[in-house]
C-alpha positions as CSV (number, residue, x, y, z in Angstrom):
1,M,0.0,0.0,0.0
2,R,1.2,3.5,-0.8
3,F,0.6,6.1,1.9
4,P,0.7,9.9,1.3
5,K,3.6,11.6,3.0
6,L,1.5,12.8,5.9
7,G,-0.1,9.4,6.3
8,R,3.3,7.7,6.3
9,V,4.5,10.0,9.1
10,T,1.4,9.4,11.1
11,L,1.8,5.6,10.6
12,Y,5.4,5.8,11.9
13,I,4.4,7.9,14.9
14,L,1.7,5.3,15.8
15,L,4.2,2.4,15.4
16,I,6.8,4.1,17.6
17,F,4.1,4.8,20.2
18,F,3.0,1.1,20.2
19,I,6.6,-0.1,20.4
20,F,7.2,2.3,23.3
21,A,4.0,1.1,25.1
22,F,4.9,-2.5,24.5
23,L,8.5,-2.3,25.7
24,L,7.9,0.0,28.7
25,P,7.0,-2.8,31.2
26,L,10.2,-4.7,30.1
27,W,12.2,-1.5,30.6
28,T,10.9,-0.8,34.1
29,C,11.5,-4.5,35.0
30,I,15.1,-4.2,34.0
31,T,15.8,-0.9,35.6
32,T,14.1,-1.9,38.9
33,S,16.0,-5.2,39.1
34,F,19.3,-3.3,39.1
35,K,18.4,-0.9,42.0
36,T,18.9,-1.2,45.7
37,L,15.8,-1.1,47.9
38,K,16.5,2.5,48.7
39,G,16.8,3.3,45.0
40,V,13.5,1.7,44.3
41,I,11.9,4.0,46.9
42,D,13.7,7.2,45.9
43,T,13.2,6.9,42.1
44,T,10.4,6.2,39.6
45,P,10.4,2.7,37.9
46,V,11.4,4.2,34.5
47,E,14.6,5.9,35.9
48,P,17.7,3.8,35.2
49,P,20.3,3.3,38.0
50,L,23.1,5.6,36.6
51,G,24.9,6.7,39.8
52,P,25.0,9.9,41.9
53,L,26.4,11.9,39.0
54,F,22.9,11.8,37.5
55,R,21.3,12.1,41.0
56,L,20.3,8.4,40.7
57,P,21.3,5.3,42.6
58,Y,24.2,3.1,41.6
59,P,23.3,-0.1,39.7
60,T,23.7,-3.3,41.6
61,M,23.6,-7.0,40.7
62,E,22.5,-8.1,44.2
63,P,18.7,-8.4,43.4
64,L,19.4,-10.6,40.3
65,I,21.9,-12.8,42.2
66,T,19.6,-13.2,45.2
67,A,16.6,-14.0,42.9
68,F,18.6,-16.6,41.0
69,N,19.8,-18.3,44.1
70,I,16.2,-18.5,45.3
71,M,14.8,-19.7,41.9
72,K,17.5,-21.8,40.4
73,R,16.0,-25.1,41.6
74,S,12.5,-24.1,40.4
75,L,13.8,-22.8,37.1
76,L,15.4,-26.2,36.5
77,N,12.2,-27.9,37.4
78,S,10.2,-25.8,35.0
79,F,12.7,-26.3,32.2
80,T,12.7,-30.1,32.7
81,F,8.9,-30.7,32.7
82,T,8.3,-28.0,30.1
83,V,10.7,-29.5,27.5
84,A,9.5,-33.0,28.2
85,A,5.8,-32.2,27.9
86,M,6.5,-30.0,24.8
87,I,8.3,-32.8,23.0
88,L,5.7,-35.5,23.9
89,S,2.7,-33.4,23.1
90,C,4.2,-32.3,19.7
91,L,5.1,-35.8,18.7
92,L,1.7,-37.3,19.7
93,G,0.0,-34.4,18.0
94,S,1.9,-35.0,14.9
95,I,1.0,-38.7,14.8
96,N,-2.7,-37.9,15.5
97,G,-2.7,-35.2,12.8
98,Y,-1.2,-37.7,10.3
99,I,-3.7,-40.4,11.2
100,L,-6.7,-38.1,11.1
101,T,-5.7,-36.6,7.8
102,K,-4.0,-39.3,5.6
103,I,-5.6,-42.5,7.0
104,T,-9.3,-42.6,6.2
105,F,-11.5,-44.5,8.6
106,K,-15.1,-44.3,9.6
107,G,-15.7,-41.8,12.4
108,S,-12.4,-39.9,11.9
109,N,-14.2,-36.5,11.9
110,T,-15.9,-37.5,15.2
111,V,-12.6,-38.4,16.8
112,F,-11.2,-35.1,15.7
113,L,-14.2,-33.3,17.2
114,F,-13.5,-34.9,20.6
115,F,-9.9,-33.8,20.3
116,T,-11.1,-30.3,19.5
117,I,-13.4,-30.2,22.5
118,G,-10.4,-30.9,24.7
119,I,-9.0,-27.5,23.9
120,F,-11.9,-25.8,25.6
121,I,-11.9,-27.7,28.9
122,P,-10.8,-25.2,31.6
123,Y,-8.1,-26.2,34.0
124,Q,-10.3,-25.5,37.0
125,A,-12.8,-28.1,35.9
126,V,-10.4,-31.0,36.3
127,L,-8.5,-30.1,39.4
128,V,-10.2,-32.5,41.9
129,P,-10.1,-35.6,39.7
130,L,-6.6,-34.6,38.5
131,V,-5.2,-34.5,42.1
132,L,-6.9,-37.8,42.9
133,T,-5.6,-39.5,39.8
134,M,-2.0,-38.3,40.3
135,S,-2.1,-39.4,44.0
136,K,-3.2,-42.9,42.9
137,L,-0.5,-43.0,40.2
138,G,2.1,-41.9,42.7
139,L,2.9,-38.8,40.7
140,Y,1.6,-36.2,43.1
141,N,4.4,-33.7,44.0
142,H,6.5,-35.2,41.2
143,L,7.6,-33.6,38.0
144,G,6.3,-36.7,36.2
145,G,2.8,-35.6,37.2
146,L,3.3,-32.2,35.5
147,I,4.7,-33.8,32.4
148,L,1.7,-36.1,32.1
149,T,-0.8,-33.4,32.8
150,H,0.6,-30.8,30.3
151,T,1.2,-33.5,27.7
152,A,-2.5,-34.6,27.9
153,Y,-3.7,-30.9,27.8
154,G,-1.4,-30.2,24.8
155,I,-2.4,-33.1,22.6
156,P,-5.7,-31.4,21.4
157,I,-4.1,-28.2,20.2
158,T,-1.1,-29.8,18.7
159,T,-3.4,-32.3,16.9
160,L,-5.3,-29.4,15.4
161,L,-2.2,-27.6,14.3
162,F,-0.7,-30.7,12.6
163,R,-4.0,-31.8,11.1
164,N,-4.4,-28.4,9.4
165,F,-0.8,-28.6,8.0
166,Y,-0.9,-32.2,6.9
167,G,-4.1,-31.5,5.0
168,L,-2.0,-29.4,2.6
169,I,0.3,-32.4,1.7
170,P,-0.9,-33.8,-1.7
171,N,-2.5,-37.2,-1.4
172,S,-0.8,-38.1,-4.6
173,L,2.5,-38.1,-2.7
174,I,1.1,-40.5,-0.2
175,M,-0.4,-42.7,-2.9
176,A,2.9,-42.8,-4.8
177,A,4.7,-44.0,-1.7
178,K,2.1,-46.7,-1.1
179,T,2.5,-47.8,-4.7
180,D,6.2,-48.2,-4.1
181,G,5.4,-50.5,-1.2
182,A,5.8,-48.1,1.7
183,G,3.8,-48.8,4.8
184,T,1.8,-46.4,7.0
185,W,4.6,-45.6,9.4
186,T,7.3,-45.7,6.8
187,I,5.4,-42.9,4.9
188,Y,5.1,-41.0,8.2
189,R,8.8,-41.3,9.0
190,R,10.3,-40.9,5.5
191,I,7.9,-38.4,3.9
192,V,5.6,-36.7,6.3
193,L,7.9,-36.1,9.2
194,P,10.7,-34.4,7.2
195,L,8.1,-32.0,5.8
196,S,6.9,-31.1,9.3
197,L,9.5,-28.6,10.5
198,P,7.1,-25.5,10.2
199,P,4.2,-27.0,12.2
200,F,6.7,-28.5,14.7
201,V,8.2,-25.0,15.4
202,V,4.8,-23.4,15.8
203,A,3.5,-26.1,18.0
204,A,6.7,-26.3,20.1
205,V,6.8,-22.5,20.7
206,F,3.1,-22.4,21.6
207,Q,3.5,-25.4,23.9
208,F,6.7,-24.1,25.6
209,T,5.1,-20.7,26.3
210,S,1.8,-22.2,27.5
211,I,3.4,-24.8,29.8
212,W,6.2,-22.5,31.1
213,N,3.7,-19.8,32.1
214,D,1.2,-22.2,33.8
215,F,0.7,-21.4,37.5
216,L,-2.5,-23.4,38.5
217,F,-1.2,-27.0,37.9
218,G,2.1,-26.1,39.5
219,V,0.6,-24.8,42.7
220,V,-1.9,-27.7,43.0
221,L,0.3,-30.7,42.0
222,T,3.6,-29.7,43.6
223,R,5.0,-28.4,46.8
224,G,8.4,-27.6,48.3
225,Q,11.5,-28.4,46.2
226,N,9.4,-29.6,43.2
227,Q,7.5,-26.4,42.7
228,P,7.9,-24.7,39.3
229,A,9.4,-21.2,38.8
230,S,5.9,-19.6,38.3
231,V,4.9,-20.6,41.8
232,V,8.2,-19.6,43.4
233,L,8.1,-16.2,41.6
234,A,4.7,-15.5,43.0
235,N,6.0,-16.3,46.5
236,L,8.7,-13.7,46.1
237,K,6.1,-11.0,46.6
238,G,5.7,-11.7,50.3
239,T,2.6,-11.1,52.5
240,T,3.1,-7.7,54.0
241,T,5.8,-5.9,52.0
242,V,7.1,-6.2,48.5
243,M,10.8,-6.0,47.6
244,W,10.3,-4.8,44.1
245,N,13.9,-5.1,43.0
246,L,14.0,-8.8,44.0
247,L,10.7,-9.5,42.4
248,M,11.7,-7.8,39.1
249,G,15.0,-9.7,39.2
250,G,13.1,-13.0,39.5
251,T,10.8,-11.9,36.7
252,L,13.7,-11.4,34.4
253,W,15.1,-14.8,35.1
254,Y,11.6,-16.3,34.6
255,A,11.1,-14.5,31.3
256,L,14.6,-15.2,29.9
257,P,13.9,-18.7,28.5
258,V,10.8,-17.5,26.6
259,L,12.6,-14.5,25.2
260,V,15.5,-16.7,24.0
261,I,13.0,-19.1,22.4
262,Y,11.4,-16.3,20.4
263,L,14.7,-14.7,19.5
264,V,16.2,-17.9,18.2
265,L,13.1,-19.4,16.6
266,G,11.3,-16.2,15.5
267,K,12.3,-16.5,11.9
268,Y,11.2,-20.1,11.7
269,L,8.0,-19.3,13.7
270,M,6.9,-16.8,11.0
271,R,7.6,-19.4,8.3
272,G,5.4,-21.8,10.2
273,Y,2.6,-19.3,10.5
274,M,2.8,-18.6,6.8
275,A,3.0,-22.3,5.7
276,G,-0.1,-23.0,3.7
277,A,-1.3,-19.4,3.8
278,V,-0.7,-19.2,0.0
279,K,-1.5,-22.0,-2.3
280,G,0.4,-22.4,-5.6
């Protein structure tokens, strides 16, 4: 689209404003995490810690170090069950999408409908039976319980993502492989799976973000040393007072893995979103 000169300037002003509004919370989080408690009280959140020369407090790494020491075990817990549940849910979703798309059988649409319904089941509706089930399986207060829970909850959405993508693979390609004598799983491993990088990236990023940011299952199914980082971060707030520099330092550590994921996979994520958007 071609904008008049005034319209282009207005567009850039709006874009700069939205960028500023979007990055301002991150900026205040960073500046606060480098301040002492006195600096937090004496300055506004947007003011950086530049030292007395600028009539501002000195920057300090103490809040970040303290927050890391408190959260390092929980960060490892979160990373462990998030990666495991992400891999399992993406792999099972890929298999389900392949079966529901390229293997025709009676009732396949009904099966897919039940998978889709699973996306809309709220977490709160399953808490009581979930706790009872995990207790009977011996997985309560165990990372395996979180892995199983998030895998089960991730299968419906990953099935939907992979089914939509596999619907774009020509059936003639599958029929040609069958003519050459390839079986169902050989076709999946040798043909379908190598073509599945775009949906795997989209599903993996979506699942990683969703699982990493979950609080409810973590606070219900774990306690003590097995709690995820989301629960420990919430506990940093305290009951009567809030050490904002410590809380913001913990927030930075908690947000870092997701930021890295998006920075590393952002290019591939856009390719995955665009896959199938335009048909030749």
